[in-house]
N, C-alpha and C positions, 0 to 999 in steps of 0.2 A: 703617242703616250709613251714615256722611256720605259726600259725593263724593270727600271727599280715600282714604276706606278703600277706595271702590269701585274706586276708579284706582289704589292700592296692590294689590288683590286682582286686577285684570285683566293689571297687568304681571308679578304673580308668575306666572299662568297663561300670559302669552303667553311669556316667560323659559323657565317649564317645558317647554312644546310645542318652542321649538329647542333647547333640551338634549336632550330626544330624539330629535328627528328627527335630532338631530347624532351621537347615540348610536347610533342605527339604520343610518345612512350608514355610520359608521365600521365597525360589525362587518359590515355586506354587505361593504365592501373589504376589509376583513381577511378574508375568507371567502374570499375570491378565487380566493386559491393559497396551499398548503401547502407548507411549505419543511420539510426534515428533511436532517440531517448526521448521519454515522455515519462514525469512523475504525475503518481494519482491524484495529488494535490501540490500545493503551495506553500502551507503551512502544516507543521506537524508539532504535536506536543512533544518535550524533550524523554526521550528515551521510547517514545512511539515509532516502529518500524517506519522508517522511511524507503517508501514501496515505489518501484519504478516498472517500465514495460522497455527492454531493448528490442528495437526491432531490426534484423537485418536481410538484406535482397541479395541475391547473388546474382549479377548482371555481367558474369565472366565467358557465358557461353560456354562452360563447362561447368562437372561436380567440382566440389572445394572441399577439402579438410580443415576445419577450424581445431587445431590442436597446438599444444605449447612447446616449446623446442626449448631444448637442455633443460628442463624441467621449470620453463617459467610458464605464466598462465597466458590463455589465448585471450583472456578478457579483462581489461583491468580499467579501473576508473582514477581520473584526475581530482581530487575534490580538495578545494581551496575555502578555510574561513574567512569572513568578512575581515578580518587584517591580514589577510593575502598569505595565509601561512600554510603552506600543505599538510593534509593529514593522512599521515601514512597509515597503512592496513594494519592490522592486527595481525601477530606473527604464528598464531594458528589458522590463520583463513586458509579453507580448500580452494584449490582451481576448480572450474568447472569442468565439466567431463566433455572430452573431443567431441565432435558433429561433422557429421557429412551433410554438406549444403548442395541439394542438387541443383543443376542448371535452372536460373527462373526462379526459385524456390526462397519463399518468405517466411523466414525463422523468428519466431518470439518468444523472449524468455521474459518471466518475473524475477527482477532483482531487490532485494532488500540491501540497499546501501550501508547504512549503519549497521549491519551484521558483520559486515569487514572493517568498513571504515570508520573509528569514533567519531561521531556527531553529539557529542551530551553537553556542551556548551552552548549556550543560548546565544543565538545569531543566526547571521544569513551564510549559507554554503552554497558554494557553485562548482557544479557536478557536468564532468565530461568523461563518456567512455570512449577506451581504445581497444580495437579488436587487430588482433597481430595475427597477420596473415604470412606464416613461415615458409609456404611454400615459394613467394616472392619475395620475402623479405621486406614486408610493407607494411605500416601502418595504418589505419582508417580508425575515423572519428567522425563527429557530428562537428556542424557548420558554429555552431554556439554551444554555449553553456545553457543548462537550465537551473534554476535556483530554488532553494528550499530552506524556510524560513524557522527557525526551531525557538518555541515559546516556553514559558513555564506554566501557563495557562491559570486559572483563577480556582483554587485549592476549595473547595465549600461544605467539606465534610470528613472525618477522616476516626479509625477506632482500631485501635490493638486489640491482637489477639493472638492466642497459643494454638501452636499446629498440634493436631490430636495424634494420638500413636495411631502407628499406621502410616502415617505418611511422611516423605523425605522430608526431613527438617525437623522432624517431631520433637518437640519441647521448646523448640525456641519461638521467639515473637514476629509477627510480622502486621502488618500494618495493610485497612484498608483504605482508599481513600478516591473520594467521588471529584472530579475534575472538569471545569468547564471551558470552553474555548470557540470562539467566534469562527466560522469557516465563510467568509466572504460579510457582506456588510449586514445580511438579515439574519443567515442562519448559527444555529449555535448546537454545539454537540456535547454529549456528556459523557464521560472518563471514567474507565475504571483504572486504578492506579495500585499494585501491590509493591510493598516495600518492604525489605528485612529492617527492623527495628537494629538490631547490633551492627551491623557492618553497613548498613545504607544501602545496600545495592537493590535497585529498583528492578523487579523481576518481571513485571507484566503493565503495558500501557497500552488500551486500544480503548477505541468508541464505541460505546454500548449502545448509541442510536441518537437523533436528532433531540433539541431539546426547547421546550418552552417555561421560562422562568416563572409563568402567571402563578405556576402550583409546583412548590418547592417537591424534589423526588422523596419519596418514602423508603427507608431503610431499615432492615432488622438483618442481623448477624444471628442464627440461629443455633440449637443447642451441638450442633455438628461445626461452630465456626462457618457454616456456610454464609454468604452474602445475598441478600434478596433485596433488589432495588425496583423500584414501581416507580415508574416517572413520565412525566407528560409530553410526548412527540409530536402533536399536532392539535389542531383546535379540538378534534373530537378523539383523539387516539392517544393510548398510551400503549408505555414496554413495561413487560414483566419480565426481568432476568435473574436467575440464580449462578452464584459465582462458585468456584470452588476454593479451599486453601491454597491452590497453587495458581491463582487467578485466571483458569482456565473455564469457559462459559460451559455452563452444565446445560441450561434451558434456556430458551427465550420466547417470549411469545407475546402477540399483539393485540390491545384490545379497544374495543371502538364504543362512544355512548350509544344505549340503546333507548331510545325514545327519551323520556325523563331519568333513566339509570343510567348512574355516572360508577364505571367501575373504581375501585380502591383493593388497597392489600390490607387484609384484618392478620389477627393472630388471637388464638382460641388460649381457654386455660392451660392447655395442656403443651403449649408451643408451635403448632402448627399451624402453618402460613399458609393462606389464598386468598384469592382474588375473587370478591363479590362484585356483585353488578356488571351492567354492561353485557358486552359479548365478543366471543374470541372475532380475529379479522375472518376465520374461514367458517366461521358460525354467520357473519354478516354476508358473506358471499352466498352461503346457501338459501339465506333468506332472499337474496336479490334473487337467485336463480327460480327458485319456487314460486316468486311472484310475477316474473315476466316471462317465464317458460311453462308451460301446462303439458301435462301428457295429452295424446290426441285421444282418448277416452273421455277426456273433458270439454271435448269441442260441445259448444252447443245444438240443439238438433236443427234440422233443416238447413246447414251450411253446405253446400257441394261438396264431391270429394276432387281434389286436384290431382 
């Protein structure tokens, strides 16, 4: 082998070692934390909170500090819409607080994606988290995107009302709406949607329960402009909800059929609203327990003591 050939041979060995060391170092760095992200479901009504859970496992063998560097956030998301356009975060978005991740610790964080990244347009979105580990100047992410589909839903009822005195926005007008949406092939959900009439701002959207369409929901806006909704959620079950003018749920109760008595919502002459018939889910459980389990004093005579 000539001197030139020896030189080329050793150069090849040298650069091969460098590549192997770099690959080994990269593998160790990538193994330092595992990142996973799952959405609560795949389909959301427009303006409904798009909720997911971020999971991080510390594999570094030592404690790590997750904190932003130079005012940046240690947690970011890459959100892309159906046309391939990046969704930029809101200007007033607050970064998450720094955390200390113990060696081997599993950390979970609930995240509302569209609280920071606007996802008001109907369509599909791809979401991918990135965790910035400033201690080693590395970024960790998930292997795949998760997808969320934003749909309009089907509005089945609406009513405008005035905000009473003493509430935020008093004197303005808002709209209650009931919206339905399929969750999968069979399950259907009933949603509450609250909108400011003048600005069109959607203040609240959230599901109030499973919905069976064989019986339309009963709905009454009372003299305080609170919304009362009574809807069928299962073959023998119903949900009674009271919702405030700010869209916040005040009370919710589940009712079930009792024999031939089916619950329903009624209003008396004074405008008071109540549910009559059937029984609450708690009462049905108490009835079952009293039927299936008896006090020891009720044992028939002559049975041996165990």
